[in-house]
N, CA, C and O atoms as CSV, one atom per row, in Angstrom:
chain,resi,resn,atom,element,x,y,z
A,1,MET,N,N,-13.426,14.827,-3.089
A,1,MET,CA,C,-12.682,14.260,-1.979
A,1,MET,C,C,-11.797,15.358,-1.394
A,1,MET,O,O,-11.124,16.072,-2.138
A,2,THR,N,N,-11.793,15.494,-0.106
A,2,THR,CA,C,-10.996,16.542,0.526
A,2,THR,C,C,-9.526,16.143,0.547
A,2,THR,O,O,-9.180,14.974,0.377
A,3,ASP,N,N,-8.673,17.136,0.759
A,3,ASP,CA,C,-7.244,16.870,0.808
A,3,ASP,C,C,-6.888,15.968,1.979
A,3,ASP,O,O,-5.999,15.125,1.868
A,4,ILE,N,N,-7.581,16.142,3.106
A,4,ILE,CA,C,-7.306,15.311,4.276
A,4,ILE,C,C,-7.634,13.862,3.966
A,4,ILE,O,O,-6.891,12.961,4.354
A,5,THR,N,N,-8.726,13.632,3.278
A,5,THR,CA,C,-9.114,12.276,2.912
A,5,THR,C,C,-8.107,11.685,1.932
A,5,THR,O,O,-7.759,10.508,2.035
A,6,LYS,N,N,-7.642,12.482,0.993
A,6,LYS,CA,C,-6.649,11.998,0.032
A,6,LYS,C,C,-5.349,11.647,0.741
A,6,LYS,O,O,-4.734,10.621,0.450
A,7,GLU,N,N,-4.931,12.500,1.672
A,7,GLU,CA,C,-3.700,12.222,2.414
A,7,GLU,C,C,-3.846,10.945,3.243
A,7,GLU,O,O,-2.916,10.142,3.320
A,8,LYS,N,N,-5.010,10.762,3.859
A,8,LYS,CA,C,-5.273,9.556,4.645
A,8,LYS,C,C,-5.255,8.332,3.736
A,8,LYS,O,O,-4.727,7.286,4.114
A,9,LEU,N,N,-5.827,8.454,2.543
A,9,LEU,CA,C,-5.837,7.346,1.586
A,9,LEU,C,C,-4.421,6.980,1.170
A,9,LEU,O,O,-4.089,5.799,1.076
A,10,ILE,N,N,-3.595,7.967,0.923
A,10,ILE,CA,C,-2.209,7.705,0.533
A,10,ILE,C,C,-1.470,7.016,1.675
A,10,ILE,O,O,-0.726,6.063,1.445
A,11,THR,N,N,-1.670,7.489,2.898
A,11,THR,CA,C,-1.025,6.869,4.059
A,11,THR,C,C,-1.484,5.431,4.231
A,11,THR,O,O,-0.670,4.539,4.467
A,12,ASP,N,N,-2.787,5.204,4.114
A,12,ASP,CA,C,-3.317,3.851,4.245
A,12,ASP,C,C,-2.804,2.932,3.142
A,12,ASP,O,O,-2.492,1.769,3.395
A,13,ALA,N,N,-2.716,3.446,1.929
A,13,ALA,CA,C,-2.212,2.639,0.814
A,13,ALA,C,C,-0.756,2.251,1.051
A,13,ALA,O,O,-0.354,1.128,0.747
A,14,ARG,N,N,0.031,3.173,1.590
A,14,ARG,CA,C,1.431,2.840,1.899
A,14,ARG,C,C,1.513,1.736,2.940
A,14,ARG,O,O,2.364,0.851,2.844
A,15,LEU,N,N,0.634,1.783,3.934
A,15,LEU,CA,C,0.621,0.737,4.952
A,15,LEU,C,C,0.235,-0.612,4.350
A,15,LEU,O,O,0.827,-1.635,4.695
A,16,VAL,N,N,-0.742,-0.623,3.462
A,16,VAL,CA,C,-1.161,-1.867,2.811
A,16,VAL,C,C,-0.020,-2.431,1.968
A,16,VAL,O,O,0.223,-3.638,1.974
A,17,ILE,N,N,0.670,-1.565,1.251
A,17,ILE,CA,C,1.800,-2.019,0.433
A,17,ILE,C,C,2.886,-2.618,1.316
A,17,ILE,O,O,3.429,-3.677,1.002
A,18,ALA,N,N,3.204,-1.946,2.420
A,18,ALA,CA,C,4.234,-2.458,3.325
A,18,ALA,C,C,3.825,-3.812,3.905
A,18,ALA,O,O,4.649,-4.721,4.007
A,19,ASP,N,N,2.550,-3.945,4.285
A,19,ASP,CA,C,2.074,-5.223,4.819
A,19,ASP,C,C,2.115,-6.321,3.766
A,19,ASP,O,O,2.477,-7.459,4.066
A,20,ALA,N,N,1.748,-5.988,2.543
A,20,ALA,CA,C,1.776,-6.978,1.470
A,20,ALA,C,C,3.208,-7.422,1.164
A,20,ALA,O,O,3.464,-8.604,0.932
A,21,GLU,N,N,4.137,-6.463,1.166
A,21,GLU,CA,C,5.539,-6.823,0.934
A,21,GLU,C,C,6.066,-7.714,2.057
A,21,GLU,O,O,6.814,-8.658,1.803
A,22,GLU,N,N,5.680,-7.418,3.289
A,22,GLU,CA,C,6.092,-8.242,4.424
A,22,GLU,C,C,5.516,-9.647,4.303
A,22,GLU,O,O,6.200,-10.627,4.599
A,23,LEU,N,N,4.272,-9.749,3.874
A,23,LEU,CA,C,3.642,-11.055,3.673
A,23,LEU,C,C,4.364,-11.845,2.587
A,23,LEU,O,O,4.568,-13.051,2.722
A,24,LEU,N,N,4.748,-11.164,1.514
A,24,LEU,CA,C,5.492,-11.844,0.447
A,24,LEU,C,C,6.838,-12.347,0.954
A,24,LEU,O,O,7.255,-13.452,0.607
A,25,ARG,N,N,7.522,-11.548,1.769
A,25,ARG,CA,C,8.808,-11.990,2.316
A,25,ARG,C,C,8.612,-13.176,3.271
A,25,ARG,O,O,9.433,-14.093,3.310
A,26,ALA,N,N,7.525,-13.147,4.032
A,26,ALA,CA,C,7.271,-14.224,4.984
A,26,ALA,C,C,6.947,-15.540,4.286
A,26,ALA,O,O,7.235,-16.610,4.822
A,27,THR,N,N,6.359,-15.472,3.111
A,27,THR,CA,C,5.996,-16.691,2.382
A,27,THR,C,C,7.029,-17.063,1.330
A,27,THR,O,O,6.769,-17.921,0.487
A,28,ALA,N,N,8.185,-16.436,1.366
A,28,ALA,CA,C,9.210,-16.700,0.356
A,28,ALA,C,C,9.678,-18.153,0.400
A,28,ALA,O,O,10.054,-18.705,-0.634
A,29,GLY,N,N,9.662,-18.777,1.564
A,29,GLY,CA,C,10.127,-20.154,1.683
A,29,GLY,C,C,9.091,-21.195,1.276
A,29,GLY,O,O,9.408,-22.382,1.195
A,30,GLN,N,N,7.873,-20.769,1.022
A,30,GLN,CA,C,6.819,-21.706,0.644
A,30,GLN,C,C,7.043,-22.202,-0.780
A,30,GLN,O,O,7.353,-21.422,-1.682
A,31,ALA,N,N,6.884,-23.487,-0.965
A,31,ALA,CA,C,7.098,-24.085,-2.283
A,31,ALA,C,C,5.748,-24.325,-2.947
A,31,ALA,O,O,4.709,-24.340,-2.288
A,32,GLY,N,N,5.781,-24.509,-4.231
A,32,GLY,CA,C,4.574,-24.825,-4.971
A,32,GLY,C,C,4.364,-23.861,-6.111
A,32,GLY,O,O,4.687,-22.676,-6.034
A,33,GLU,N,N,3.806,-24.418,-7.176
A,33,GLU,CA,C,3.582,-23.622,-8.377
A,33,GLU,C,C,2.511,-22.552,-8.143
A,33,GLU,O,O,2.655,-21.419,-8.602
A,34,LYS,N,N,1.450,-22.907,-7.437
A,34,LYS,CA,C,0.365,-21.972,-7.183
A,34,LYS,C,C,0.835,-20.795,-6.314
A,34,LYS,O,O,0.478,-19.646,-6.575
A,35,ILE,N,N,1.635,-21.087,-5.286
A,35,ILE,CA,C,2.180,-20.032,-4.422
A,35,ILE,C,C,3.078,-19.105,-5.236
A,35,ILE,O,O,3.010,-17.885,-5.082
A,36,ALA,N,N,3.906,-19.666,-6.088
A,36,ALA,CA,C,4.805,-18.858,-6.916
A,36,ALA,C,C,4.005,-17.954,-7.851
A,36,ALA,O,O,4.369,-16.798,-8.067
A,37,GLU,N,N,2.922,-18.480,-8.401
A,37,GLU,CA,C,2.082,-17.691,-9.300
A,37,GLU,C,C,1.408,-16.538,-8.551
A,37,GLU,O,O,1.353,-15.411,-9.044
A,38,ILE,N,N,0.903,-16.834,-7.368
A,38,ILE,CA,C,0.252,-15.803,-6.552
A,38,ILE,C,C,1.265,-14.740,-6.130
A,38,ILE,O,O,0.958,-13.548,-6.151
A,39,ARG,N,N,2.466,-15.165,-5.747
A,39,ARG,CA,C,3.500,-14.212,-5.354
A,39,ARG,C,C,3.874,-13.304,-6.517
A,39,ARG,O,O,4.082,-12.106,-6.326
A,40,ALA,N,N,3.961,-13.866,-7.730
A,40,ALA,CA,C,4.301,-13.066,-8.906
A,40,ALA,C,C,3.209,-12.037,-9.186
A,40,ALA,O,O,3.511,-10.881,-9.482
A,41,LYS,N,N,1.948,-12.442,-9.095
A,41,LYS,CA,C,0.836,-11.508,-9.309
A,41,LYS,C,C,0.851,-10.406,-8.247
A,41,LYS,O,O,0.676,-9.227,-8.556
A,42,ALA,N,N,1.061,-10.809,-7.003
A,42,ALA,CA,C,1.081,-9.828,-5.922
A,42,ALA,C,C,2.216,-8.838,-6.103
A,42,ALA,O,O,2.033,-7.640,-5.884
A,43,THR,N,N,3.377,-9.317,-6.496
A,43,THR,CA,C,4.525,-8.436,-6.718
A,43,THR,C,C,4.224,-7.438,-7.831
A,43,THR,O,O,4.549,-6.257,-7.708
A,44,ASP,N,N,3.603,-7.903,-8.919
A,44,ASP,CA,C,3.248,-7.007,-10.024
A,44,ASP,C,C,2.221,-5.964,-9.578
A,44,ASP,O,O,2.335,-4.787,-9.919
A,45,ARG,N,N,1.239,-6.395,-8.829
A,45,ARG,CA,C,0.200,-5.471,-8.382
A,45,ARG,C,C,0.752,-4.456,-7.386
A,45,ARG,O,O,0.339,-3.297,-7.390
A,46,ILE,N,N,1.674,-4.879,-6.540
A,46,ILE,CA,C,2.292,-3.944,-5.589
A,46,ILE,C,C,3.094,-2.895,-6.351
A,46,ILE,O,O,3.048,-1.712,-6.016
A,47,ALA,N,N,3.828,-3.325,-7.372
A,47,ALA,CA,C,4.602,-2.367,-8.172
A,47,ALA,C,C,3.675,-1.368,-8.859
A,47,ALA,O,O,3.969,-0.173,-8.901
A,48,THR,N,N,2.562,-1.853,-9.394
A,48,THR,CA,C,1.598,-0.972,-10.045
A,48,THR,C,C,0.997,0.001,-9.042
A,48,THR,O,O,0.840,1.187,-9.331
A,49,MET,N,N,0.665,-0.507,-7.869
A,49,MET,CA,C,0.073,0.358,-6.839
A,49,MET,C,C,1.058,1.420,-6.375
A,49,MET,O,O,0.668,2.562,-6.129
A,50,LYS,N,N,2.330,1.056,-6.253
A,50,LYS,CA,C,3.340,2.043,-5.855
A,50,LYS,C,C,3.429,3.163,-6.885
A,50,LYS,O,O,3.551,4.333,-6.521
A,51,THR,N,N,3.370,2.815,-8.158
A,51,THR,CA,C,3.433,3.816,-9.222
A,51,THR,C,C,2.223,4.736,-9.165
A,51,THR,O,O,2.358,5.957,-9.245
A,52,LYS,N,N,1.030,4.142,-9.025
A,52,LYS,CA,C,-0.186,4.951,-8.952
A,52,LYS,C,C,-0.191,5.829,-7.703
A,52,LYS,O,O,-0.656,6.968,-7.744
A,53,LEU,N,N,0.314,5.311,-6.615
A,53,LEU,CA,C,0.382,6.076,-5.379
A,53,LEU,C,C,1.319,7.273,-5.530
A,53,LEU,O,O,1.016,8.371,-5.062
A,54,ALA,N,N,2.445,7.054,-6.178
A,54,ALA,CA,C,3.385,8.156,-6.409
A,54,ALA,C,C,2.742,9.218,-7.296
A,54,ALA,O,O,2.911,10.414,-7.057
A,55,ASP,N,N,2.004,8.782,-8.321
A,55,ASP,CA,C,1.315,9.731,-9.197
A,55,ASP,C,C,0.256,10.527,-8.430
A,55,ASP,O,O,0.115,11.734,-8.623
A,56,ALA,N,N,-0.479,9.841,-7.563
A,56,ALA,CA,C,-1.511,10.515,-6.769
A,56,ALA,C,C,-0.883,11.528,-5.819
A,56,ALA,O,O,-1.428,12.611,-5.605
A,57,GLU,N,N,0.256,11.173,-5.255
A,57,GLU,CA,C,0.927,12.080,-4.336
A,57,GLU,C,C,1.432,13.323,-5.068
A,57,GLU,O,O,1.337,14.434,-4.547
A,58,VAL,N,N,1.965,13.139,-6.267
A,58,VAL,CA,C,2.425,14.276,-7.064
A,58,VAL,C,C,1.245,15.179,-7.409
A,58,VAL,O,O,1.359,16.403,-7.339
A,59,ALA,N,N,0.110,14.579,-7.782
A,59,ALA,CA,C,-1.080,15.366,-8.117
A,59,ALA,C,C,-1.581,16.131,-6.894
A,59,ALA,O,O,-1.995,17.285,-7.011
A,60,LEU,N,N,-1.546,15.504,-5.740
A,60,LEU,CA,C,-1.993,16.152,-4.505
A,60,LEU,C,C,-1.097,17.338,-4.160
A,60,LEU,O,O,-1.590,18.399,-3.778
A,61,VAL,N,N,0.195,17.165,-4.292
A,61,VAL,CA,C,1.133,18.252,-3.999
A,61,VAL,C,C,0.932,19.396,-4.991
A,61,VAL,O,O,0.958,20.564,-4.603
A,62,GLU,N,N,0.733,19.070,-6.263
A,62,GLU,CA,C,0.523,20.093,-7.279
A,62,GLU,C,C,-0.761,20.875,-7.011
A,62,GLU,O,O,-0.788,22.098,-7.148
A,63,LYS,N,N,-1.820,20.169,-6.630
A,63,LYS,CA,C,-3.094,20.829,-6.320
A,63,LYS,C,C,-2.935,21.745,-5.107
A,63,LYS,O,O,-3.472,22.853,-5.092
A,64,ALA,N,N,-2.207,21.291,-4.099
A,64,ALA,CA,C,-1.982,22.115,-2.913
A,64,ALA,C,C,-1.207,23.376,-3.274
A,64,ALA,O,O,-1.491,24.452,-2.747
A,65,LYS,N,N,-0.238,23.252,-4.159
A,65,LYS,CA,C,0.521,24.430,-4.599
A,65,LYS,C,C,-0.376,25.407,-5.343
A,65,LYS,O,O,-0.269,26.619,-5.155
A,66,GLN,N,N,-1.265,24.883,-6.193
A,66,GLN,CA,C,-2.186,25.751,-6.935
A,66,GLN,C,C,-3.117,26.497,-5.985
A,66,GLN,O,O,-3.364,27.689,-6.163
A,67,VAL,N,N,-3.628,25.802,-4.987
A,67,VAL,CA,C,-4.504,26.438,-4.006
A,67,VAL,C,C,-3.735,27.509,-3.235
A,67,VAL,O,O,-4.264,28.589,-2.974
A,68,GLY,N,N,-2.504,27.214,-2.877
A,68,GLY,CA,C,-1.679,28.189,-2.168
A,68,GLY,C,C,-1.425,29.427,-2.999
A,68,GLY,O,O,-1.492,30.547,-2.493
A,69,HIS,N,N,-1.131,29.228,-4.285
A,69,HIS,CA,C,-0.894,30.379,-5.167
A,69,HIS,C,C,-2.170,31.191,-5.356
A,69,HIS,O,O,-2.123,32.421,-5.365
A,70,ALA,N,N,-3.304,30.521,-5.508
A,70,ALA,CA,C,-4.577,31.230,-5.676
A,70,ALA,C,C,-4.907,32.045,-4.425
A,70,ALA,O,O,-5.371,33.182,-4.518
A,71,THR,N,N,-4.665,31.458,-3.269
A,71,THR,CA,C,-4.908,32.178,-2.015
A,71,THR,C,C,-3.989,33.385,-1.896
A,71,THR,O,O,-4.419,34.470,-1.505
A,72,ASP,N,N,-2.733,33.187,-2.233
A,72,ASP,CA,C,-1.764,34.282,-2.174
A,72,ASP,C,C,-2.167,35.410,-3.121
A,72,ASP,O,O,-2.104,36.585,-2.759
A,73,ASP,N,N,-2.579,35.048,-4.332
A,73,ASP,CA,C,-3.009,36.065,-5.293
A,73,ASP,C,C,-4.226,36.829,-4.781
A,73,ASP,O,O,-4.295,38.051,-4.917
A,74,TYR,N,N,-5.194,36.108,-4.188
A,74,TYR,CA,C,-6.395,36.758,-3.681
A,74,TYR,C,C,-6.051,37.722,-2.546
A,74,TYR,O,O,-6.547,38.848,-2.509
A,75,VAL,N,N,-5.204,37.276,-1.625
A,75,VAL,CA,C,-4.835,38.130,-0.487
A,75,VAL,C,C,-4.082,39.361,-0.973
A,75,VAL,O,O,-4.271,40.457,-0.444
A,76,ASN,N,N,-3.230,39.183,-1.977
A,76,ASN,CA,C,-2.503,40.348,-2.508
A,76,ASN,C,C,-3.434,41.309,-3.243
A,76,ASN,O,O,-3.220,42.521,-3.212
A,77,ASP,N,N,-4.472,40.778,-3.908
A,77,ASP,CA,C,-5.411,41.627,-4.639
A,77,ASP,C,C,-6.435,42.289,-3.721
A,77,ASP,O,O,-6.903,43.390,-4.014
A,78,HIS,N,N,-6.788,41.636,-2.616
A,78,HIS,CA,C,-7.811,42.134,-1.693
A,78,HIS,C,C,-7.306,42.067,-0.246
A,78,HIS,O,O,-7.820,41.274,0.543
A,79,PRO,N,N,-6.316,42.879,0.111
A,79,PRO,CA,C,-5.725,42.742,1.454
A,79,PRO,C,C,-6.695,43.081,2.581
A,79,PRO,O,O,-6.714,42.381,3.594
A,80,TRP,N,N,-7.501,44.134,2.438
A,80,TRP,CA,C,-8.381,44.535,3.540
A,80,TRP,C,C,-9.540,43.563,3.704
A,80,TRP,O,O,-9.981,43.306,4.825
A,81,ARG,N,N,-10.025,43.033,2.625
A,81,ARG,CA,C,-11.082,42.029,2.715
A,81,ARG,C,C,-10.553,40.785,3.421
A,81,ARG,O,O,-11.254,40.176,4.229
A,82,SER,N,N,-9.312,40.413,3.112
A,82,SER,CA,C,-8.688,39.248,3.755
A,82,SER,C,C,-8.498,39.483,5.252
A,82,SER,O,O,-8.718,38.580,6.060
A,83,VAL,N,N,-8.091,40.695,5.619
A,83,VAL,CA,C,-7.927,41.029,7.037
A,83,VAL,C,C,-9.283,40.963,7.738
A,83,VAL,O,O,-9.378,40.471,8.863
A,84,GLY,N,N,-10.322,41.452,7.084
A,84,GLY,CA,C,-11.662,41.416,7.669
A,84,GLY,C,C,-12.158,39.991,7.884
A,84,GLY,O,O,-12.731,39.673,8.926
A,85,VAL,N,N,-11.935,39.148,6.901
A,85,VAL,CA,C,-12.352,37.741,7.034
A,85,VAL,C,C,-11.573,37.068,8.150
A,85,VAL,O,O,-12.155,36.344,8.958
A,86,ALA,N,N,-10.275,37.292,8.207
A,86,ALA,CA,C,-9.451,36.690,9.269
A,86,ALA,C,C,-9.888,37.186,10.639
A,86,ALA,O,O,-9.950,36.409,11.591
A,87,ALA,N,N,-10.189,38.471,10.744
A,87,ALA,CA,C,-10.649,39.019,12.030
A,87,ALA,C,C,-11.997,38.414,12.415
A,87,ALA,O,O,-12.221,38.094,13.583
A,88,GLY,N,N,-12.883,38.258,11.454
A,88,GLY,CA,C,-14.191,37.656,11.729
A,88,GLY,C,C,-14.067,36.221,12.198
A,88,GLY,O,O,-14.736,35.812,13.146
A,89,ILE,N,N,-13.219,35.460,11.541
A,89,ILE,CA,C,-13.004,34.064,11.953
A,89,ILE,C,C,-12.378,34.026,13.344
A,89,ILE,O,O,-12.761,33.207,14.179
A,90,GLY,N,N,-11.423,34.905,13.588
A,90,GLY,CA,C,-10.808,34.968,14.909
A,90,GLY,C,C,-11.818,35.325,15.985
A,90,GLY,O,O,-11.772,34.780,17.088
A,91,PHE,N,N,-12.724,36.230,15.673
A,91,PHE,CA,C,-13.762,36.626,16.620
A,91,PHE,C,C,-14.680,35.448,16.951
A,91,PHE,O,O,-15.007,35.209,18.113
A,92,ILE,N,N,-15.088,34.721,15.917
A,92,ILE,CA,C,-15.970,33.562,16.119
A,92,ILE,C,C,-15.267,32.482,16.928
A,92,ILE,O,O,-15.862,31.901,17.836
A,93,VAL,N,N,-14.009,32.207,16.608
A,93,VAL,CA,C,-13.253,31.213,17.374
A,93,VAL,C,C,-13.114,31.665,18.822
A,93,VAL,O,O,-13.239,30.859,19.743
A,94,GLY,N,N,-12.858,32.944,19.021
A,94,GLY,CA,C,-12.758,33.481,20.377
A,94,GLY,C,C,-14.054,33.317,21.160
A,94,GLY,O,O,-14.031,32.980,22.344
A,95,LEU,N,N,-15.181,33.555,20.500
A,95,LEU,CA,C,-16.472,33.350,21.161
A,95,LEU,C,C,-16.699,31.882,21.535
A,95,LEU,O,O,-17.179,31.572,22.626
A,96,LEU,N,N,-16.348,31.003,20.624
A,96,LEU,CA,C,-16.528,29.578,20.884
A,96,LEU,C,C,-15.631,29.097,22.025
A,96,LEU,O,O,-16.055,28.295,22.857
A,97,ILE,N,N,-14.410,29.582,22.062
A,97,ILE,CA,C,-13.490,29.188,23.149
A,97,ILE,C,C,-13.950,29.801,24.463
A,97,ILE,O,O,-13.851,29.159,25.508
A,98,GLY,N,N,-14.455,31.040,24.429
A,98,GLY,CA,C,-14.906,31.712,25.635
A,98,GLY,C,C,-16.147,31.093,26.259
A,98,GLY,O,O,-16.410,31.306,27.442
A,99,ARG,N,N,-16.908,30.337,25.494
A,99,ARG,CA,C,-18.130,29.728,26.013
A,99,ARG,C,C,-17.848,28.504,26.871
A,99,ARG,O,O,-18.737,28.033,27.581
A,100,ARG,N,N,-16.655,27.993,26.820
A,100,ARG,CA,C,-16.328,26.786,27.584
A,100,ARG,C,C,-16.122,27.091,28.985
A,100,ARG,O,O,-15.839,26.192,29.777
């Protein structure tokens, strides 16, 4: 799974949690044993999801830091190769933009 997809998943999960919490607040005035049971289950599941979401976000940030450090180490170990790759990518992007 790409980092962009993971970030989108985290954002979407936060929206679902917010919507679920809003739904629970909206149904707070509803009476009945079954409603109370469903609200309790939903509250527990939302709390669990928030914890898992926080863990996923920490893992994503840690992975991004590792990738950043690896890139930094590579560029420091191979500066001219990195300059060549950057120049090549810049050249290709320039060609693509110039074709428009």
